[in-house]
PLY file of the C-alpha trace (Angstrom):
ply
format ascii 1.0
element vertex 105
property float x
property float y
property float z
element edge 104
property int vertex1
property int vertex2
end_header
-26.57 88.87 -53.33
-30.18 88.07 -52.08
-31.01 88.35 -48.46
-31.31 84.98 -46.75
-34.39 84.99 -44.45
-33.85 81.64 -42.95
-30.26 80.41 -43.17
-31.06 76.99 -41.64
-34.00 76.48 -43.97
-36.24 75.43 -41.05
-39.40 76.55 -42.99
-38.54 74.33 -45.88
-37.69 71.31 -43.66
-40.98 71.76 -41.79
-42.82 71.95 -45.07
-41.29 68.70 -46.14
-42.17 67.05 -42.89
-45.82 68.05 -43.38
-45.64 66.49 -46.88
-44.13 63.28 -45.36
-46.88 63.12 -42.75
-49.58 63.65 -45.26
-48.18 61.01 -47.46
-48.03 58.47 -44.54
-51.66 59.24 -43.66
-52.74 58.93 -47.26
-51.09 55.48 -47.47
-52.67 54.29 -44.23
-56.09 55.51 -45.46
-55.61 53.89 -48.90
-54.59 50.61 -47.22
-57.63 50.81 -45.03
-59.93 51.20 -48.01
-58.03 48.64 -50.22
-57.48 45.83 -47.74
-60.59 43.58 -47.35
-63.52 42.82 -49.40
-65.07 45.00 -52.06
-68.57 44.54 -50.59
-67.84 46.53 -47.45
-70.48 48.78 -46.03
-69.87 52.57 -45.82
-69.38 52.31 -42.04
-66.52 49.83 -42.74
-64.89 52.33 -45.26
-65.28 55.42 -42.96
-61.98 54.99 -41.14
-60.03 54.95 -44.54
-61.98 57.97 -45.89
-61.35 59.89 -42.71
-57.60 59.16 -42.87
-57.54 60.31 -46.47
-59.49 63.58 -45.50
-56.95 64.15 -42.68
-54.03 63.61 -45.20
-55.49 66.29 -47.44
-55.95 68.70 -44.52
-52.43 68.00 -43.39
-51.06 68.77 -46.90
-53.05 71.98 -47.19
-52.24 73.20 -43.69
-48.48 72.59 -44.29
-48.55 74.52 -47.50
-50.40 77.45 -45.97
-48.16 77.42 -42.84
-45.15 77.60 -45.03
-46.42 80.56 -46.94
-47.31 82.33 -43.62
-43.80 81.58 -42.19
-41.87 82.74 -45.27
-43.99 85.99 -45.66
-43.64 86.73 -41.98
-39.86 86.27 -42.08
-39.63 88.46 -45.17
-41.55 91.16 -43.46
-39.66 90.86 -40.25
-42.60 89.73 -38.16
-42.87 86.92 -35.67
-44.75 83.64 -36.63
-45.86 82.56 -33.19
-49.48 81.50 -32.75
-50.13 79.54 -29.47
-53.89 79.06 -29.90
-53.29 77.42 -33.32
-50.64 75.15 -31.84
-53.03 73.92 -29.15
-55.75 73.16 -31.64
-53.27 71.26 -33.85
-51.88 69.30 -30.87
-55.45 68.28 -30.07
-56.19 67.25 -33.66
-52.96 65.22 -33.80
-54.82 62.63 -31.64
-57.38 62.06 -34.27
-55.54 59.55 -36.54
-54.78 57.52 -33.48
-58.43 57.55 -32.45
-59.48 56.55 -35.95
-56.88 53.70 -35.94
-58.25 52.43 -32.62
-61.80 52.75 -33.85
-61.05 50.82 -37.06
-59.48 47.98 -35.13
-62.36 47.70 -32.62
-65.14 48.02 -35.29
0 1
1 2
2 3
3 4
4 5
5 6
6 7
7 8
8 9
9 10
10 11
11 12
12 13
13 14
14 15
15 16
16 17
17 18
18 19
19 20
20 21
21 22
22 23
23 24
24 25
25 26
26 27
27 28
28 29
29 30
30 31
31 32
32 33
33 34
34 35
35 36
36 37
37 38
38 39
39 40
40 41
41 42
42 43
43 44
44 45
45 46
46 47
47 48
48 49
49 50
50 51
51 52
52 53
53 54
54 55
55 56
56 57
57 58
58 59
59 60
60 61
61 62
62 63
63 64
64 65
65 66
66 67
67 68
68 69
69 70
70 71
71 72
72 73
73 74
74 75
75 76
76 77
77 78
78 79
79 80
80 81
81 82
82 83
83 84
84 85
85 86
86 87
87 88
88 89
89 90
90 91
91 92
92 93
93 94
94 95
95 96
96 97
97 98
98 99
99 100
100 101
101 102
102 103
103 104
């Protein structure tokens, strides 16, 4: 019988939450690009493009984090990284800032 590294499948659930978050960000970015006129200037399209870029980054980060966690669990190492968590917490404010900017511009 194979050894179960993570009996509660927390890593898999976290990976799925990263995927849902990136999908939601991509939908918001696509809506910001789609809604409105087709003759918008690049400045008017920038919030939507930034949201799509953040969605791709979120998708990539979630996948890489999943690999790090599963490999660390398999090797019996810890997966804590406090510096990375602080950077990620700071970056989590970026979509809200873009949304406010797109409303005000």
